[in-house]
Structures are given as structure tokens and as C-alpha cells.
N, C-alpha and C positions, 0 to 999 in steps of 0.2 A: 429571449433577450437577456434574462437574468443569468441563465446558464452560460451563454456565450460570454457575457461580460465578467463572469466569475473566473474564467480561465484565460481569456484572450489578453488581459492586462499583464499577466505574468510574462507572456511572450514579448510584450511591448516594453518591458522594464529596461532592457539595454538601450533601446531607441530613445526612451525618455531620459535616461542618463546622458546620452549624447546631446539630445536636443536642448536640455535645460542645464547641462553640466551639473547634474544632481548627484548627491552622495547617497549612500545606502539608507540613511535615516529618512531622507525625503521620499525615496521611492517606497520605503516601508509605509509611510503615511498614505501614499497613493493607494496601496492595497488595504491598509488598516482602516482608513476613514470610511470606505465602502463597507467592509466586513463588520466594523464596529456597529454602525447604525442598523445594518441588516440583522445582525445577531441579537441586538438589544430590542428591536422593534418587531421582529417577525411574529411573536405571539400576540402582540398588540394589534398587528395588521389583521390577524384572523378575527379577533374580537370586534374590531371596527366593522368588518364585513357582516358579522352576525347582527350588529346594531343597526347599521344604516343601509344595508343592502350589499350583497356580495359583488354584484356586477358594478355597482356604483363605486365601491372602494377599489375594486380591481382596475377599473378604467382610470380612476384618479391616480393609481400607482403607475399605470402605463404612461399617462400624460407627464407625470413628474419625472419618470425615468427617461422619457424621450427628450424633454426639455434639458434635463441634466446632461444627457449624452451629447446634445448639440453644444452645450456650454463647455463640456470637457474637450470636445474637438476644437473649439475656438480659443481654448486657454492660451494665454501668452506667457504665463509664469507657472512654476511648479506649485506655488501656493494656491493659485486659482484652480488648478487641476485637482488638488487635494480637497478643496471646498466643494467643488461640483461632484466629485466622486462620493462625498458624504451625502449629497442630495440624491445621487443615484441609489445609494443604500436605502434611503427612506422610500423611494419609489419601489424598489425591489421588495421591501418588507410589506408593502401593500399588495404587490402583485402575486408573490409566490404562494402564500397561504390561500389567497383568494382563488387562484386557479384550481387548486384541488377541491376547495369547498364548493365551487361552482359545479365541478364534475360530480361530486358526491350528491349534490342537491338536484342535479338534472337527470340522473339515471336511476332506474330501480335496482334492487339488489342483484338481480340476475345479470344485468348488463354492466353494472358498475365496475366489476373487476376488470372486464375487458377495456373499459374506458380509461381506468387508472393505468392499466398496462400500456395502452397507447400513449398516454401522457409520459410514462416512464421511458418508453421507447424513444420519444422525441427528445426528452432531456438527454438521453445517452447519445443520440445522433448529434445534437447541437454541442454537447460537451466535446465530442470527437472532432467535429468539423469546424467549430468556432475558432480554436487556436490556429488551425491550418489556414482558414480563410483570413483570419487576422494577421497571421504571419506573412501571407502572400500580399495583403494590402500594405503592411508595414514595409515590406521589401520593395514593392513596385510603386507604391504611391507615398503614403505617409502614415505615421502612427495615429494621426487624427482620424483616419478612416476606420480605425478599430472602434471608434465611438459613433461616427456618422452612419455606420452600417445599421445601427439600431433604428434610425428614423423611418425608412420605408417599412420595416417590420412593425413599428408602432402604429403607423398609419393603417396598415392592413388589419392589425389586431383591433383597433378602435372601430373600423367599419364593420368587421365581422361580429364584434361583440354587440354593437348597437342593433345589428340586423338579426342575429340568430340566438344570442345568449339571453335566457330569461332571467329576470330579477328574482332573488330569493333572500329570505332572512331567517334567523333562528327563532323558533317559537318560545324558547326559554332563554331570553337575553339576560345576561348578567352585566353588572356595572364594570366599567373599564378601570383597571388597576393603575391609576395615575401615579401614586407614590412609588409603587414597585418599578414602574417604567423609568421614572426619573432616577431612582437609586441605581438601577442596573446600568443605565447609561453613564452616570457619574462614576460608578464603581469600575466598570470595564475601561472607561475612558481614562481614569486615573492610573490604573495599572499599565495600560498600553502607553500612555504619555510618559510615565516614569521609565519604563524599560527602553522604549524607543529613543527618547531624548538623552538617556544616559550615554548613548553612543557618541553624541556630540558634546554634551555638557559635563560628562563624568558624574560621579555621585555627589552632586552639590545639594544645597538645601532645597531648591525647587523640585529636583527629581525625587528626593526622599519624601517631601511633602505630598507630591502627587501619588506616590506609592501608598503612603499612609492613608490619604484620603480615599483612594480606591479600595483598600482593605476595609476601612471603616464603613464605607457606603455599601459594600457587598455584605458585610456582617449585619448591618441595619436592614438590608433587603431581606435577608433570611428571617430576621425578627419580625418584620412587617408582614411577610408572606404567611408566617405562622398564625397571625391574628387577623388577616384580611378576610372579609366575608366572600369576596370573589377574587382570589389571588391569581396573578398571572401564572405562577408556578405552584400548583397545589402540592405542598410538601408531604402530604400523607401518601402520595404515590411512591415516595422513596422508602416507605416502610417495607415495600416489596424488595427482598434481597435480589431477586432476578432483575428487577427494573433498575435498581442501583448499580448492579454489576454490569448490565448492558450499557448504562450511561458512562460508567468509568472506562469501560472498554472503548466506547466511542470517543471520549475525551482524549485518551492517550494515543489511540491509533490515528485519529484524524489530526491530532497535533503533528505527528510524524509526517503524515501525508501532506499536510498544508505547507510545512516548511520545505519539504522536498520540492513541491511544485512552485514554490517561490524562488528557490535557488537554482534549480536545474537549467532553466533557460539562460541564466547568466553564465553558468558553467559551459554550456554548449556553444553559446554565441561568442562570449568574450575570451574564453580559454581555449576551446577546441576549434574555433573558427567557423562554426555553422552559420548559415544564413537564418534569418528569422523564420522563414517558411520551413526550412529543414528542421530547425529546433522544435517547431510546433508539431511537425509530422512525426518526430521521433517517438512521441508517446502514443501514437495511433495503435500499435499492437496491444498496448495495455487496455485502451478503451475498447478495442475490438473484442478482446477476451471477456471483459466485463459485460459487454452488450450481448454477445452470442451465447454465453454460458450462464447468464443470470437466471434463466428459466430452470436449467438443470440444478443450479445452486439452491433455488427456492425449494426444491424437493428434498434437500438434505435433512432438514429438520424432521420431516415426517418419517424418514428412514432411521436417522441416527440420534435424534433429539437435538437440543440446542447447544449443549456443552461442546461436543466433539468438533463440529464445524468451526465454532468460535475459538477453539484452542488451535486447531490446525491452520485456519486461515491467517490469523495474525502471525503465527510462527513462520509460515511461508513468506508473508510480507516482510518479516524481519530479515529473512534470507535475501530478499530483493534489495532492501536497503544496504545490506552488507556487500552485495555485489557492486552497487553504485559506489560504496566507500572504497572499494579496491581499484577502481578505475583511475589511471594516471593520465598524464598528457600524452597525446599520440594514440595511434591505433584506429582501426575502422569502426564504424558504428555497429557492424554486425558482430564484432568480437568484444565490444566494450559495453555499449549502452543497451543494445537489444536484449541480451540475456537478463539484465536487470529489470527492464520493462515487462518482459514476459513473466518472470517469477513474481514481481510485485503485483502485476495484473491478475495472475492466478490466485495469489493470496487474497486480494481484495474481492475477487469473484466469490471465493469460498466464504467470505465474511459478510458481504453487504446484505444479500437477501436473507440469510439466516438471522442476522442481527435485527433486521426490520421485523421479521416474523416473531422473534422472541419479545421485542418491545411491544408489539401489538397483542400478542397472546397472553402476556403475563398480567394484563389488565382486563377488566370486564369490557364488553362491547361499548358501554356508555362512556368509558374513559379512554378508549383506544385512540381517538383523534387527539386528545390532549397529550397522551403519552407519546404519540408520534411527533407532535409539535415540539415537545420538550426535547426529545432526542435529536430532532433536526437543529434546534437552537444550540444544544450542547456541541454538536459537530461544528457549528459555525464559531462558537466561542472558543473551541479548541484551536481553530485556525487563527483567530485574532491573537490569542495568547502565545501561540507557537511562533508566529512571525515576529512578535514583539520580543519575546525572551530569547529564542534560539537565533533570531537575527542579530541580537546583541552578542551572543556567544560567537557567531560567525565573524562578526566585525573584530572582536577582541582577539580571537585566534589568528585572524589574517594579519592584524597589525603586529602582533608579537612575532609571528614567523617572518614577516617582511623586515622588521627591524633587525632580526637575527641575520637575515640574508644580506642586508645592506652593510653590515659590519665587515663582510667578506669581500665587498666590492670597493675598488678604489674610485671614489666619487667626490667631487667638490662638495663642501659642507652645505652650500646653498641649495644644491640639487637634492641632497638628502633631506634637508628641511622641507623643501617643496613637496617631495614625494610623501613624507610623513604627514604633512598638513592635508594632503588629499587622500590619505589612506582609507577614509570612510567611503570612497568611491569604489573600493575593492578592485576587481580586475579591470574596471573602466578607467583607471589612472592613466593619464596621458604621459607618454615618455617625453621628457624635456628635450628640446632641440639643442643642437650644438655638440652632441656627444658623437663619438665615432661609432661606426657600425657594430663593432664587436661589443662595445660597452652597452649600446642600445639593446642588442640581442640578449646580453647577460641580464640586464635590468628587466627586460620583458619576461625572461625566463624566471627570474626571482619573483615577480608579481604573480605569474601563473602558478608557480609552485606554492606560493603562500595561499592562493585561493584554493588549490587542490587540498592542501593540508587542512585548512579550516573546514572545507566541504566534507572531508573525511571524518573530521571530529563530529560534525553535526549529524552525518549519516550514522556514526556510532551511537549517538544519543537516540536517533530514530530506531535503531535496532533494539535498544533498551526499552523504549516506549512501546514498541510492538510486542516484545516478549512480555512486558508487564501487562499489556491488555489481554494476552492469552492467559496470563496468570489469574486475572480477574474472572475470566470465563470459567477457568478450572475450579475456582473457589466459590463462585457466587451464582453460577447459572446451572440449572438442573439438566439432567440428561434425558428427561422424558421427551417423547415425540410430540409433535403438534396435535396429533389426534387425541392424546391424553391430557393436553393442556386444559385448564379450566375455561 
């Protein structure tokens, strides 16, 4: 459920813009409200399971997620949808760490690897099929079914969990880091609110205050964690150069990946005329590559060490982002987007499994779970910040290019003002009625060209982020093989 909802909503964004006449800031909040609560609470979710019982907290997460999904599907305003998506994020933060903790507690060492491999396989399958199913439902029914599809899944999970899943708890329970949790929510929330709302409000006092509050709370979070007896994020783990390097790589590369997956459905649907189902299916080659070659990629560290795959993988991913940046309007899928998805997919294939191996192996066995949880949280924080910051870059670049194009068109002043007032809707801007066919076509072309210009700029930034992540690997990750790792 969590992996389906993490991807299907991106495909639903154009439909949400049409249904609610929403601008880019509002659909950013639909994505951000979920990701913000999930990234801030995912480590707490694991601690709660250790305290009160993993099955109990897991089931609580399933119930919260299911109720929130139903409310999302019933939303009548974009503000309601944003609120219920935040509630979904809380449910997911209880579910996701609980699922792996239950598997780890329920299998012995010999069979645990296969069990976790099965879990990983199902996440790959749902990541691939979720957007396609969601795209089909959006196209043939309604965007609401992208959320209602969770309800029968939740019912099945609850029945199976009560019937077959044993309860388990940690034998060494530590206290829950409440101050750290509140500070990370306020810190990330302040930064996200500042960057996202600046697209609507500009750099006014409230926006600057939100950014300052976010920075202060995150600084205080680091100070508290250094002194907390049971910190949510043990800072001593970052004394390891390899662990710090792996997390910097994760932050930069997953930031690029997150903004790409936020923007590409809008590009395909609103600029290139794809249906929702076709836009969702467009990324299947990438998911198929990651799913089928992940076992092969997992063996790269034992042959070549950690550094080489983590230099090569992000560099290939950078080439994939570059290909997407070169795509213009027109052209078939096979010659435009498919090569980008294949190259990006291969780059991520070479990266993901070795990155996980490095994160787990650079810590002792007793800290491997904590290290993995922190790396997971970093990848989600990267997505939260990327959609907020690079979404703003996308909006500003689109507006600047569109204003430049409008000066070349002979349009009534009120039409120009109307288009500029709705420019935060990006390519979803409605063409005003009453214009002749040639003017409508020219205006539609100007809007599409402005989107492509801004999309190219963001893809250029993604190339820089991916190359920087390869640089962190080159500088901070050792080249020893996994068999020589401590």
C-alpha cells in the first residue's frame, strides 16, 4: 500500500489539477504533506513497534492508512486532500518499518535473507504496477480510485496479520525521542512551507520566517540528538566517513530522482499528450531493469568494492537525466523517453544494491538496522526537499520563459494578465476562449515551450546532483570488497 501510494499520486497530479483547478503549489503540498510526515516519523515508527509490539503498531498503521485513503478519495477540496495525505503519511510511518521488523523477528538467520528478498521483490512489483494500475483507474474511472484501491488491500492485510503474524517486541527497549521528533517535524515543515509557499507569496515576511524557523529547529535537533540518551538519530554513526559519504550520495541522488518523478507525468500528459495510463507505463522499462538486475548488482561490491559501482551508477544516472533534458516537444516514445528511462534505470540498478550493502557493512551488526533506517529516512528527506526547492525553480523558470514568449504574441492585455495570474498551474493553464484558432495554437505552443524550458533546467540540476553524488563516493567510500569489510 505504501509503495503504491508513493508513486501513483505523481501520475494523478494532472487529474488533480483539472479536478480542483489547482496550481503547482497546491499539488506540491499533496505530495509533500505525505512525504513530510513519513520521513519525519519513520524512525519513530520503528521505535514504537519495539516498545508496544511490532504487530500492534503495524496494524495501527494499516488502519490509519486505510482510513486516510478513504478520506482522500472522498475529498471535495484540495485542502482536504492535503490534510488526509498527511494522515496517510503517519500511517505509512507506522507500517513501513514495522513490516521489515516483523520479518526480521519472525525468521531465523538462515531464512531471513530470503524473506527480506521476497519483501524487496514485492516492493519492486508494486512500485512498477502501482502507477500503471493507478493510471488506468484515473483514465477509466476517477482519480479517487487511486486511493480507494487501498481499502481491499488493507482489509486483507488486517485479516492475515491477525491470523498468521506473531507479536514481537525488542528486549532492549529505549525511550522514544519526543523532542527530536517534534524538532524534525517543525524543521522540515518550516523549510518545505517556506520554499513551496514562496511560489505563491514571493519572498515575504512569512516565507522568510518559516525558513528561519526551519533552520533553527534543525540546528536545535542536531544539538539535542548529540545530548539525548536514546536519540532518534545517533550522531556518532556519522563519524564513519563511509556512512557519511553513503548518506550524502543518497541525499543528492534521491533528490534528483524525486523531482524527476514529480515532474515527468506532467510533462508526458500535459505537454506530450499521453494518457494517464500511458504516462504511468512509460517508466516500466526502468522499473523492470532495477527488478531483474538487482541480484546481479548486489554482487558488484564483492567483486569490485563499494567505491566503483557507486561512482559508475550515479554517473550513468546523470546521463539518463541529460537525455530527458534534451527531449523537446514531439517525437515518438521509443526515440524520446525510452532511452532516458533505460539509461536512468541502469544507473539506479548499479547504485541501489551496492549502496544498501555499503550502508549495512560499514556499521557493526548491532547498528546495521539503525544505519539502514537512517539511510531510508535520508532518501525520503531528499525527496521532500527536492520537490519543495526544485519545484520552486521549475515554477520560476516557467514563468520567466512564458513572460518572454507572451511579449512576442499579439494578445489583449486582459488575456495576458489572466495567463500570468494562472502561471503557477504550469502546463495546465487553460487557454482563454474567444481567441482565433491560430492564436490559440501559438499560445498553447508558448506554454508547452515554457514547460520544456523549465523542465530542461531542472534536469540540468539533476545531472549536477547525480555527478556530485558520484563525487562523494569517489572521495568518501572505500574500494574494499564486502568480504573484507569489518
